N, CA and C atoms of all chains as a GROMACS GRO file, in nm:
protein
  579
    1MET      N    1   8.528  14.751  19.183
    1MET     CA    2   8.602  14.784  19.143
    1MET      C    3   8.764  14.715  19.224
    2THR      N    4   8.707  14.699  19.328
    2THR     CA    5   8.824  14.604  19.420
    2THR      C    6   8.827  14.474  19.355
    3ALA      N    7   8.696  14.416  19.325
    3ALA     CA    8   8.719  14.272  19.267
    3ALA      C    9   8.820  14.280  19.149
    4LEU      N   10   8.794  14.362  19.060
    4LEU     CA   11   8.904  14.424  18.950
    4LEU      C   12   9.025  14.406  19.011
    5ALA      N   13   9.041  14.498  19.122
    5ALA     CA   14   9.191  14.505  19.153
    5ALA      C   15   9.245  14.384  19.199
    6VAL      N   16   9.187  14.294  19.265
    6VAL     CA   17   9.212  14.175  19.338
    6VAL      C   18   9.271  14.086  19.244
    7ALA      N   19   9.171  14.078  19.093
    7ALA     CA   20   9.213  13.995  19.002
    7ALA      C   21   9.332  14.007  18.926
    8PHE      N   22   9.355  14.148  18.900
    8PHE     CA   23   9.458  14.231  18.824
    8PHE      C   24   9.602  14.155  18.912
    9VAL      N   25   9.574  14.213  19.030
    9VAL     CA   26   9.715  14.206  19.137
    9VAL      C   27   9.745  14.065  19.132
   10SER      N   28   9.634  13.944  19.164
   10SER     CA   29   9.677  13.834  19.156
   10SER      C   30   9.737  13.762  19.077
   11ALA      N   31   9.689  13.800  18.941
   11ALA     CA   32   9.735  13.752  18.799
   11ALA      C   33   9.891  13.855  18.761
   12GLY      N   34   9.918  13.925  18.811
   12GLY     CA   35  10.036  13.985  18.817
   12GLY      C   36  10.135  13.924  18.911
   13VAL      N   37  10.088  13.872  19.020
   13VAL     CA   38  10.167  13.801  19.131
   13VAL      C   39  10.209  13.675  19.047
   14PHE      N   40  10.112  13.617  18.981
   14PHE     CA   41  10.136  13.487  18.932
   14PHE      C   42  10.234  13.478  18.845
   15PHE      N   43  10.195  13.585  18.757
   15PHE     CA   44  10.337  13.591  18.637
   15PHE      C   45  10.476  13.631  18.703
   16LEU      N   46  10.488  13.720  18.839
   16LEU     CA   47  10.604  13.737  18.854
   16LEU      C   48  10.651  13.617  18.916
   17VAL      N   49  10.584  13.502  18.985
   17VAL     CA   50  10.626  13.404  19.029
   17VAL      C   51  10.696  13.316  18.921
   18THR      N   52  10.583  13.305  18.820
   18THR     CA   53  10.639  13.210  18.740
   18THR      C   54  10.746  13.262  18.646
   19GLY      N   55  10.793  13.404  18.631
   19GLY     CA   56  10.922  13.437  18.583
   19GLY      C   57  11.031  13.386  18.677
   20ALA      N   58  11.006  13.396  18.799
   20ALA     CA   59  11.112  13.316  18.911
   20ALA      C   60  11.174  13.211  18.904
   21ALA      N   61  11.052  13.117  18.886
   21ALA     CA   62  11.031  12.975  18.868
   21ALA      C   63  11.111  12.960  18.712
   22GLY      N   64  11.089  13.040  18.634
   22GLY     CA   65  11.162  13.009  18.501
   22GLY      C   66  11.297  13.043  18.508
   23LEU      N   67  11.362  13.158  18.604
   23LEU     CA   68  11.487  13.179  18.609
   23LEU      C   69  11.568  13.093  18.689
   24ILE      N   70  11.494  12.976  18.729
   24ILE     CA   71  11.591  12.872  18.780
   24ILE      C   72  11.583  12.775  18.713
   25ARG      N   73  11.459  12.741  18.654
   25ARG     CA   74  11.463  12.606  18.596
   25ARG      C   75  11.525  12.574  18.440
   26PHE      N   76  11.532  12.696  18.362
   26PHE     CA   77  11.587  12.702  18.227
   26PHE      C   78  11.710  12.649  18.252
   27PRO      N   79  11.779  12.575  18.158
   27PRO     CA   80  11.904  12.531  18.177
   27PRO      C   81  12.022  12.620  18.089
   28ASP      N   82  11.968  12.736  18.011
   28ASP     CA   83  12.054  12.766  17.895
   28ASP      C   84  12.026  12.920  17.964
   29PHE      N   85  12.135  13.022  17.916
   29PHE     CA   86  12.137  13.152  17.968
   29PHE      C   87  12.027  13.229  17.888
   30TYR      N   88  12.033  13.200  17.754
   30TYR     CA   89  11.920  13.290  17.700
   30TYR      C   90  11.765  13.211  17.732
   31THR      N   91  11.770  13.097  17.735
   31THR     CA   92  11.602  13.055  17.796
   31THR      C   93  11.556  13.125  17.909
   32ARG      N   94  11.677  13.129  17.996
   32ARG     CA   95  11.625  13.191  18.128
   32ARG      C   96  11.603  13.339  18.111
   33MET      N   97  11.678  13.420  18.020
   33MET     CA   98  11.629  13.562  18.012
   33MET      C   99  11.515  13.573  17.932
   34HIS      N  100  11.487  13.461  17.857
   34HIS     CA  101  11.339  13.462  17.774
   34HIS      C  102  11.224  13.461  17.866
   35ALA      N  103  11.251  13.382  17.975
   35ALA     CA  104  11.134  13.375  18.070
   35ALA      C  105  11.125  13.507  18.155
   36SER      N  106  11.252  13.543  18.205
   36SER     CA  107  11.233  13.621  18.312
   36SER      C  108  11.187  13.768  18.263
   37GLY      N  109  11.250  13.771  18.122
   37GLY     CA  110  11.223  13.946  18.087
   37GLY      C  111  11.077  13.942  18.038
   38LYS      N  112  10.985  13.840  17.990
   38LYS     CA  113  10.869  13.872  17.941
   38LYS      C  114  10.754  13.880  18.081
   39CYS      N  115  10.783  13.748  18.169
   39CYS     CA  116  10.697  13.728  18.271
   39CYS      C  117  10.720  13.860  18.370
   40ASP      N  118  10.812  13.896  18.404
   40ASP     CA  119  10.835  14.009  18.493
   40ASP      C  120  10.765  14.127  18.438
   41THR      N  121  10.794  14.176  18.316
   41THR     CA  122  10.726  14.304  18.240
   41THR      C  123  10.581  14.285  18.260
   42LEU      N  124  10.553  14.195  18.238
   42LEU     CA  125  10.373  14.169  18.235
   42LEU      C  126  10.299  14.143  18.361
   43GLY      N  127  10.389  14.077  18.460
   43GLY     CA  128  10.373  14.051  18.615
   43GLY      C  129  10.362  14.225  18.689
   44VAL      N  130  10.472  14.294  18.634
   44VAL     CA  131  10.455  14.430  18.710
   44VAL      C  132  10.348  14.520  18.647
   45LEU      N  133  10.327  14.490  18.514
   45LEU     CA  134  10.234  14.578  18.441
   45LEU      C  135  10.105  14.546  18.493
   46LEU      N  136  10.050  14.425  18.564
   46LEU     CA  137   9.916  14.374  18.566
   46LEU      C  138   9.904  14.432  18.720
   47VAL      N  139  10.035  14.422  18.826
   47VAL     CA  140   9.998  14.474  18.927
   47VAL      C  141   9.989  14.645  18.938
   48LEU      N  142  10.060  14.688  18.857
   48LEU     CA  143  10.040  14.824  18.863
   48LEU      C  144   9.891  14.886  18.827
   49VAL      N  145   9.864  14.804  18.718
   49VAL     CA  146   9.720  14.851  18.659
   49VAL      C  147   9.618  14.813  18.765
   50GLY      N  148   9.639  14.642  18.839
   50GLY     CA  149   9.554  14.634  18.938
   50GLY      C  150   9.546  14.740  19.082
   51ILE      N  151   9.632  14.797  19.118
   51ILE     CA  152   9.662  14.877  19.211
   51ILE      C  153   9.597  15.019  19.141
   52ALA      N  154   9.615  15.061  19.016
   52ALA     CA  155   9.552  15.186  18.977
   52ALA      C  156   9.362  15.156  19.004
   53CYS      N  157   9.366  15.035  18.955
   53CYS     CA  158   9.189  14.991  18.973
   53CYS      C  159   9.164  15.038  19.126
   54HIS      N  160   9.228  14.972  19.200
   54HIS     CA  161   9.200  14.996  19.367
   54HIS      C  162   9.204  15.143  19.398
   55VAL      N  163   9.294  15.206  19.344
   55VAL     CA  164   9.292  15.366  19.402
   55VAL      C  165   9.172  15.432  19.331
   56GLY      N  166   9.122  15.386  19.216
   56GLY     CA  167   9.009  15.468  19.162
   56GLY      C  168   9.080  15.593  19.072
   57ALA      N  169   8.966  15.660  19.008
   57ALA     CA  170   9.012  15.710  18.904
   57ALA      C  171   9.063  15.863  19.007
   58SER      N  172   9.226  15.896  18.961
   58SER     CA  173   9.277  16.030  19.052
   58SER      C  174   9.396  16.048  18.999
   59LEU      N  175   9.461  16.165  19.039
   59LEU     CA  176   9.596  16.162  18.972
   59LEU      C  177   9.690  16.068  19.029
   60THR      N  178   9.672  16.016  19.120
   60THR     CA  179   9.799  15.890  19.179
   60THR      C  180   9.772  15.802  19.088
   61SER      N  181   9.650  15.726  19.016
   61SER     CA  182   9.609  15.625  18.923
   61SER      C  183   9.680  15.671  18.782
   62ALA      N  184   9.658  15.803  18.774
   62ALA     CA  185   9.753  15.868  18.651
   62ALA      C  186   9.881  15.844  18.637
   63LYS      N  187   9.948  15.869  18.758
   63LYS     CA  188  10.106  15.846  18.748
   63LYS      C  189  10.131  15.675  18.782
   64ILE      N  190  10.038  15.605  18.824
   64ILE     CA  191  10.059  15.453  18.849
   64ILE      C  192  10.055  15.428  18.694
   65LEU      N  193   9.997  15.461  18.591
   65LEU     CA  194   9.990  15.414  18.466
   65LEU      C  195  10.107  15.507  18.421
   66LEU      N  196  10.123  15.597  18.426
   66LEU     CA  197  10.269  15.638  18.363
   66LEU      C  198  10.382  15.536  18.384
   67ILE      N  199  10.392  15.508  18.530
   67ILE     CA  200  10.484  15.421  18.560
   67ILE      C  201  10.480  15.273  18.463
   68ALA      N  202  10.374  15.244  18.446
   68ALA     CA  203  10.321  15.096  18.383
   68ALA      C  204  10.386  15.153  18.247
   69ALA      N  205  10.339  15.238  18.162
   69ALA     CA  206  10.369  15.283  18.050
   69ALA      C  207  10.526  15.276  18.035
   70PHE      N  208  10.613  15.324  18.120
   70PHE     CA  209  10.784  15.325  18.108
   70PHE      C  210  10.813  15.216  18.121
   71ILE      N  211  10.773  15.126  18.223
   71ILE     CA  212  10.809  15.008  18.252
   71ILE      C  213  10.765  14.906  18.092
   72PHE      N  214  10.674  14.945  18.058
   72PHE     CA  215  10.636  14.851  17.924
   72PHE      C  216  10.749  14.908  17.791
   73VAL      N  217  10.793  15.015  17.822
   73VAL     CA  218  10.910  15.057  17.717
   73VAL      C  219  11.006  14.996  17.772
   74ALA      N  220  11.071  15.029  17.888
   74ALA     CA  221  11.204  14.986  17.937
   74ALA      C  222  11.253  14.890  17.969
   75SER      N  223  11.154  14.784  18.006
   75SER     CA  224  11.201  14.647  18.039
   75SER      C  225  11.249  14.561  17.923
   76PRO      N  226  11.186  14.568  17.831
   76PRO     CA  227  11.209  14.507  17.693
   76PRO      C  228  11.317  14.572  17.663
   77THR      N  229  11.363  14.682  17.666
   77THR     CA  230  11.475  14.750  17.604
   77THR      C  231  11.614  14.722  17.687
   78ALA      N  232  11.612  14.682  17.830
   78ALA     CA  233  11.664  14.641  17.910
   78ALA      C  234  11.724  14.485  17.868
   79THR      N  235  11.610  14.423  17.846
   79THR     CA  236  11.641  14.272  17.811
   79THR      C  237  11.717  14.249  17.691
   80HIS      N  238  11.674  14.338  17.613
   80HIS     CA  239  11.730  14.338  17.471
   80HIS      C  240  11.889  14.399  17.489
   81ALA      N  241  11.927  14.484  17.561
   81ALA     CA  242  12.048  14.527  17.587
   81ALA      C  243  12.146  14.392  17.647
   82ILE      N  244  12.076  14.349  17.730
   82ILE     CA  245  12.159  14.215  17.807
   82ILE      C  246  12.191  14.107  17.698
   83ALA      N  247  12.040  14.081  17.612
   83ALA     CA  248  12.100  13.972  17.527
   83ALA      C  249  12.212  14.033  17.418
   84ARG      N  250  12.222  14.138  17.376
   84ARG     CA  251  12.310  14.206  17.285
   84ARG      C  252  12.453  14.184  17.348
   85SER      N  253  12.454  14.222  17.464
   85SER     CA  254  12.595  14.201  17.546
   85SER      C  255  12.623  14.052  17.514
   86ALA      N  256  12.542  13.986  17.568
   86ALA     CA  257  12.568  13.842  17.592
   86ALA      C  258  12.648  13.778  17.439
   87LEU      N  259  12.522  13.802  17.367
   87LEU     CA  260  12.616  13.775  17.220
   87LEU      C  261  12.742  13.804  17.198
   88ARG      N  262  12.751  13.926  17.214
   88ARG     CA  263  12.884  13.987  17.180
   88ARG      C  264  12.994  13.929  17.271
   89HIS      N  265  12.972  13.887  17.406
   89HIS     CA  266  13.057  13.840  17.501
   89HIS      C  267  13.054  13.685  17.474
   90GLN      N  268  13.055  13.646  17.309
   90GLN     CA  269  13.064  13.505  17.301
   90GLN      C  270  12.998  13.381  17.399
   91ASN      N  271  12.891  13.422  17.432
   91ASN     CA  272  12.827  13.344  17.519
   91ASN      C  273  12.767  13.206  17.398
   92ALA      N  274  12.813  13.105  17.399
   92ALA     CA  275  12.759  12.994  17.301
   92ALA      C  276  12.628  12.985  17.311
   93LEU      N  277  12.582  12.984  17.194
   93LEU     CA  278  12.447  12.963  17.153
   93LEU      C  279  12.409  12.836  17.194
   94TRP      N  280  12.289  12.755  17.195
   94TRP     CA  281  12.260  12.635  17.212
   94TRP      C  282  12.274  12.553  17.111
   95PRO      N  283  12.392  12.456  17.137
   95PRO     CA  284  12.408  12.359  17.006
   95PRO      C  285  12.300  12.290  16.963
   96GLU      N  286  12.258  12.296  16.809
   96GLU     CA  287  12.158  12.214  16.731
   96GLU      C  288  12.186  12.063  16.791
   97GLU      N  289  12.134  11.989  16.839
   97GLU     CA  290  12.111  11.853  16.827
   97GLU      C  291  12.099  11.771  16.710
   98GLU      N  292  12.175  11.695  16.695
   98GLU     CA  293  12.163  11.638  16.544
   98GLU      C  294  12.052  11.516  16.566
   99GLN      N  295  11.954  11.528  16.440
   99GLN     CA  296  11.817  11.434  16.476
   99GLN      C  297  11.866  11.311  16.458
  100MET      N  298   9.082  14.344  20.219
  100MET     CA  299   9.151  14.408  20.128
  100MET      C  300   9.321  14.422  20.163
  101GLN      N  301   9.312  14.480  20.321
  101GLN     CA  302   9.473  14.502  20.326
  101GLN      C  303   9.538  14.372  20.343
  102ALA      N  304   9.467  14.257  20.410
  102ALA     CA  305   9.527  14.144  20.412
  102ALA      C  306   9.594  14.081  20.301
  103PHE      N  307   9.482  14.091  20.194
  103PHE     CA  308   9.527  14.050  20.030
  103PHE      C  309   9.645  14.131  19.990
  104PHE      N  310   9.676  14.244  20.009
  104PHE     CA  311   9.781  14.337  19.982
  104PHE      C  312   9.892  14.269  20.069
  105VAL      N  313   9.884  14.244  20.186
  105VAL     CA  314  10.034  14.217  20.254
  105VAL      C  315  10.058  14.065  20.189
  106GLY      N  316   9.927  13.964  20.168
  106GLY     CA  317   9.958  13.839  20.124
  106GLY      C  318  10.054  13.820  19.968
  107ALA      N  319   9.982  13.949  19.887
  107ALA     CA  320  10.042  13.974  19.736
  107ALA      C  321  10.196  14.001  19.785
  108THR      N  322  10.246  14.089  19.877
  108THR     CA  323  10.365  14.124  19.886
  108THR      C  324  10.460  14.011  19.923
  109LEU      N  325  10.394  13.921  20.024
  109LEU     CA  326  10.462  13.848  20.078
  109LEU      C  327  10.493  13.756  19.957
  110VAL      N  328  10.402  13.696  19.890
  110VAL     CA  329  10.459  13.617  19.746
  110VAL      C  330  10.542  13.656  19.669
  111VAL      N  331  10.536  13.813  19.644
  111VAL     CA  332  10.643  13.859  19.554
  111VAL      C  333  10.786  13.847  19.643
  112LEU      N  334  10.791  13.873  19.757
  112LEU     CA  335  10.930  13.867  19.818
  112LEU      C  336  10.972  13.727  19.822
  113ALA      N  337  10.877  13.627  19.811
  113ALA     CA  338  10.906  13.488  19.817
  113ALA      C  339  10.966  13.457  19.673
  114ALA      N  340  10.917  13.542  19.582
  114ALA     CA  341  10.967  13.523  19.442
  114ALA      C  342  11.090  13.585  19.391
  115VAL      N  343  11.126  13.656  19.521
  115VAL     CA  344  11.267  13.725  19.464
  115VAL      C  345  11.378  13.632  19.501
  116VAL      N  346  11.353  13.526  19.620
  116VAL     CA  347  11.458  13.445  19.665
  116VAL      C  348  11.551  13.358  19.539
  117PRO      N  349  11.434  13.311  19.454
  117PRO     CA  350  11.511  13.220  19.332
  117PRO      C  351  11.567  13.326  19.244
  118CYS      N  352  11.573  13.459  19.234
  118CYS     CA  353  11.636  13.553  19.170
  118CYS      C  354  11.803  13.544  19.228
  119LEU      N  355  11.760  13.550  19.365
  119LEU     CA  356  11.892  13.596  19.458
  119LEU      C  357  12.004  13.470  19.427
  120TYR      N  358  11.901  13.346  19.422
  120TYR     CA  359  11.989  13.219  19.414
  120TYR      C  360  12.065  13.234  19.279
  121ARG      N  361  11.998  13.289  19.164
  121ARG     CA  362  12.037  13.301  19.048
  121ARG      C  363  12.140  13.379  19.039
  122ILE      N  364  12.114  13.491  19.109
  122ILE     CA  365  12.256  13.610  19.096
  122ILE      C  366  12.382  13.529  19.193
  123LEU      N  367  12.362  13.432  19.278
  123LEU     CA  368  12.454  13.390  19.346
  123LEU      C  369  12.532  13.267  19.262
  124ARG      N  370  12.440  13.194  19.204
  124ARG     CA  371  12.510  13.077  19.134
  124ARG      C  372  12.534  13.111  18.984
  125GLY      N  373  12.493  13.220  18.949
  125GLY     CA  374  12.472  13.221  18.820
  125GLY      C  375  12.612  13.196  18.735
  126PRO      N  376  12.629  13.097  18.646
  126PRO     CA  377  12.772  13.073  18.600
  126PRO      C  378  12.846  13.198  18.552
  127THR      N  379  12.794  13.257  18.434
  127THR     CA  380  12.829  13.380  18.383
  127THR      C  381  12.783  13.486  18.436
  128ILE      N  382  12.855  13.587  18.402
  128ILE     CA  383  12.839  13.741  18.457
  128ILE      C  384  12.705  13.795  18.403
  129ILE      N  385  12.670  13.754  18.283
  129ILE     CA  386  12.531  13.794  18.212
  129ILE      C  387  12.433  13.750  18.319
  130ASP      N  388  12.405  13.601  18.346
  130ASP     CA  389  12.318  13.557  18.443
  130ASP      C  390  12.306  13.650  18.538
  131ARG      N  391  12.439  13.695  18.632
  131ARG     CA  392  12.379  13.786  18.745
  131ARG      C  393  12.324  13.935  18.731
  132ILE      N  394  12.334  13.957  18.604
  132ILE     CA  395  12.268  14.093  18.528
  132ILE      C  396  12.152  14.069  18.518
  133ILE      N  397  12.105  13.941  18.461
  133ILE     CA  398  11.945  13.936  18.456
  133ILE      C  399  11.882  13.913  18.592
  134GLY      N  400  11.951  13.853  18.684
  134GLY     CA  401  11.900  13.853  18.841
  134GLY      C  402  11.883  13.966  18.925
  135VAL      N  403  11.956  14.064  18.879
  135VAL     CA  404  11.981  14.184  18.910
  135VAL      C  405  11.868  14.254  18.867
  136ASN      N  406  11.830  14.275  18.710
  136ASN     CA  407  11.730  14.318  18.668
  136ASN      C  408  11.601  14.261  18.695
  137VAL      N  409  11.592  14.122  18.744
  137VAL     CA  410  11.445  14.072  18.770
  137VAL      C  411  11.442  14.104  18.882
  138VAL      N  412  11.533  14.122  18.976
  138VAL     CA  413  11.511  14.181  19.131
  138VAL      C  414  11.467  14.350  19.126
  139GLY      N  415  11.527  14.386  19.054
  139GLY     CA  416  11.456  14.550  19.029
  139GLY      C  417  11.320  14.565  18.986
  140THR      N  418  11.294  14.477  18.908
  140THR     CA  419  11.158  14.477  18.857
  140THR      C  420  11.053  14.442  18.965
  141LYS      N  421  11.093  14.327  19.015
  141LYS     CA  422  10.981  14.296  19.120
  141LYS      C  423  10.997  14.382  19.237
  142THR      N  424  11.104  14.466  19.271
  142THR     CA  425  11.114  14.564  19.384
  142THR      C  426  11.022  14.667  19.352
  143ILE      N  427  10.988  14.718  19.227
  143ILE     CA  428  10.907  14.818  19.194
  143ILE      C  429  10.777  14.772  19.216
  144ALA      N  430  10.763  14.643  19.224
  144ALA     CA  431  10.617  14.597  19.234
  144ALA      C  432  10.569  14.593  19.380
  145VAL      N  433  10.690  14.559  19.468
  145VAL     CA  434  10.669  14.534  19.616
  145VAL      C  435  10.655  14.691  19.679
  146ILE      N  436  10.728  14.773  19.610
  146ILE     CA  437  10.715  14.952  19.648
  146ILE      C  438  10.594  14.964  19.630
  147VAL      N  439  10.495  14.933  19.510
  147VAL     CA  440  10.371  15.003  19.508
  147VAL      C  441  10.269  14.940  19.609
  148LEU      N  442  10.275  14.765  19.630
  148LEU     CA  443  10.205  14.703  19.709
  148LEU      C  444  10.215  14.772  19.844
  149VAL      N  445  10.322  14.777  19.870
  149VAL     CA  446  10.330  14.852  20.028
  149VAL      C  447  10.274  14.986  20.055
  150GLY      N  448  10.299  15.042  19.946
  150GLY     CA  449  10.208  15.203  19.934
  150GLY      C  450  10.076  15.172  19.943
  151CYS      N  451  10.028  15.059  19.904
  151CYS     CA  452   9.906  15.024  19.907
  151CYS      C  453   9.844  14.960  20.079
  152ILE      N  454   9.928  14.902  20.101
  152ILE     CA  455   9.932  14.845  20.274
  152ILE      C  456   9.904  14.968  20.321
  153PHE      N  457  10.012  15.102  20.324
  153PHE     CA  458  10.026  15.187  20.436
  153PHE      C  459   9.905  15.284  20.380
  154ASP      N  460   9.820  15.274  20.280
  154ASP     CA  461   9.748  15.387  20.226
  154ASP      C  462   9.800  15.518  20.190
  155ARG      N  463   9.926  15.531  20.154
  155ARG     CA  464   9.991  15.629  20.094
  155ARG      C  465  10.045  15.625  19.983
  156VAL      N  466   9.952  15.572  19.885
  156VAL     CA  467  10.014  15.515  19.730
  156VAL      C  468  10.070  15.652  19.662
  157GLU      N  469  10.025  15.769  19.670
  157GLU     CA  470  10.063  15.858  19.623
  157GLU      C  471  10.228  15.923  19.641
  158PHE      N  472  10.254  15.891  19.765
  158PHE     CA  473  10.394  15.878  19.806
  158PHE      C  474  10.465  15.783  19.768
  159PHE      N  475  10.436  15.634  19.774
  159PHE     CA  476  10.522  15.541  19.719
  159PHE      C  477  10.547  15.562  19.560
  160ILE      N  478  10.453  15.598  19.515
  160ILE     CA  479  10.459  15.577  19.382
  160ILE      C  480  10.570  15.678  19.309
  161ASP      N  481  10.608  15.790  19.395
  161ASP     CA  482  10.718  15.879  19.339
  161ASP      C  483  10.878  15.772  19.358
  162ILE      N  484  10.852  15.710  19.467
  162ILE     CA  485  10.937  15.623  19.487
  162ILE      C  486  10.962  15.508  19.395
  163ALA      N  487  10.847  15.466  19.333
  163ALA     CA  488  10.840  15.359  19.233
  163ALA      C  489  10.906  15.411  19.096
  164ILE      N  490  10.857  15.526  19.098
  164ILE     CA  491  10.927  15.590  18.954
  164ILE      C  492  11.055  15.620  18.957
  165VAL      N  493  11.101  15.683  19.078
  165VAL     CA  494  11.260  15.672  19.064
  165VAL      C  495  11.335  15.559  19.066
  166TYR      N  496  11.264  15.443  19.133
  166TYR     CA  497  11.364  15.337  19.101
  166TYR      C  498  11.338  15.274  19.005
  167ALA      N  499  11.214  15.277  18.916
  167ALA     CA  500  11.220  15.210  18.790
  167ALA      C  501  11.324  15.280  18.688
  168LEU      N  502  11.341  15.417  18.704
  168LEU     CA  503  11.429  15.470  18.617
  168LEU      C  504  11.590  15.438  18.630
  169ILE      N  505  11.628  15.430  18.778
  169ILE     CA  506  11.740  15.411  18.815
  169ILE      C  507  11.773  15.258  18.763
  170SER      N  508  11.702  15.162  18.806
  170SER     CA  509  11.716  15.034  18.775
  170SER      C  510  11.738  15.007  18.629
  171PHE      N  511  11.652  15.081  18.574
  171PHE     CA  512  11.669  15.076  18.384
  171PHE      C  513  11.810  15.127  18.346
  172VAL      N  514  11.873  15.252  18.405
  172VAL     CA  515  11.964  15.274  18.363
  172VAL      C  516  12.083  15.204  18.390
  173GLY      N  517  12.075  15.148  18.539
  173GLY     CA  518  12.180  15.052  18.587
  173GLY      C  519  12.221  14.937  18.494
  174THR      N  520  12.097  14.873  18.474
  174THR     CA  521  12.093  14.756  18.382
  174THR      C  522  12.157  14.785  18.278
  175LEU      N  523  12.119  14.909  18.185
  175LEU     CA  524  12.179  14.920  18.061
  175LEU      C  525  12.320  14.959  18.067
  176ALA      N  526  12.366  15.017  18.196
  176ALA     CA  527  12.508  15.051  18.193
  176ALA      C  528  12.586  14.926  18.226
  177LEU      N  529  12.543  14.846  18.295
  177LEU     CA  530  12.604  14.678  18.315
  177LEU      C  531  12.639  14.617  18.198
  178SER      N  532  12.526  14.622  18.126
  178SER     CA  533  12.528  14.519  17.996
  178SER      C  534  12.619  14.586  17.907
  179LYS      N  535  12.616  14.743  17.888
  179LYS     CA  536  12.714  14.767  17.792
  179LYS      C  537  12.855  14.774  17.844
  180TYR      N  538  12.885  14.767  17.959
  180TYR     CA  539  13.008  14.736  18.021
  180TYR      C  540  13.072  14.613  17.973
  181PHE      N  541  12.993  14.521  17.994
  181PHE     CA  542  13.054  14.397  17.984
  181PHE      C  543  13.001  14.337  17.838
  182GLU      N  544  12.966  14.423  17.738
  182GLU     CA  545  12.960  14.397  17.614
  182GLU      C  546  13.105  14.357  17.568
  183ARG      N  547  13.212  14.464  17.582
  183ARG     CA  548  13.350  14.449  17.553
  183ARG      C  549  13.438  14.385  17.631
  184LYS      N  550  13.434  14.418  17.761
  184LYS     CA  551  13.538  14.382  17.849
  184LYS      C  552  13.527  14.233  17.878
  185ALA      N  553  13.609  14.126  17.823
  185ALA     CA  554  13.631  14.021  17.849
  185ALA      C  555  13.654  13.992  18.010
  186VAL      N  556  13.550  13.980  18.095
  186VAL     CA  557  13.580  13.930  18.203
  186VAL      C  558  13.618  13.790  18.249
  187LEU      N  559  13.746  13.789  18.332
  187LEU     CA  560  13.781  13.656  18.371
  187LEU      C  561  13.681  13.560  18.434
  188GLN      N  562  13.630  13.443  18.413
  188GLN     CA  563  13.532  13.368  18.486
  188GLN      C  564  13.548  13.246  18.468
  189ARG      N  565  13.478  13.162  18.577
  189ARG     CA  566  13.509  13.034  18.549
  189ARG      C  567  13.473  12.958  18.425
  190GLU      N  568  13.457  12.851  18.378
  190GLU     CA  569  13.410  12.781  18.243
  190GLU      C  570  13.285  12.808  18.255
  191ALA      N  571  13.212  12.906  18.146
  191ALA     CA  572  13.097  12.916  18.166
  191ALA      C  573  13.005  12.750  18.131
  192THR      N  574  12.965  12.714  18.266
  192THR     CA  575  12.888  12.612  18.241
  192THR      C  576  12.742  12.644  18.205
  193ARG      N  577  12.682  12.566  18.121
  193ARG     CA  578  12.543  12.569  18.082
  193ARG      C  579  12.437  12.614  18.228
   0.00000   0.00000   0.00000
């Protein structure tokens, strides 16, 4: 059980770190959001599932999975809201380079 | 097991630093909103990990639930506000 927890939590932390790296490295606003929105949601989900495994079957792990379900729904919605506000805020999209 | 969770927490906190850099330097307002959103999500992971370290997971889980809700609503409010309001800002560099 704990081996499973260690595996999940380390995978989750890996995704959180790559999300942060993506937030810096990417040139344009939309690409940054692309990286951070996805990696973060997955990273937090994996960490939460890992800790639910660590805690074992109980009311607490049910609550942990409740948070995971909420984040699974809420985080993409927040990312969508940010993207829409950026688009309406006349943020220039990436110009297509001429081949 | 304890050391593993402490290590994981430190790594996640180290991952917060680039987000703070993005918040500081982000050319446009919306970059800063992303940074805040990303820091919020990472804080949820840190709260739950710290709960594991102190072996009081059921206590910290409630904090994480509240924080997840608040940060979600905050991000929505921020993005809705900046949708129409043309905020004066330096020329938006890439």
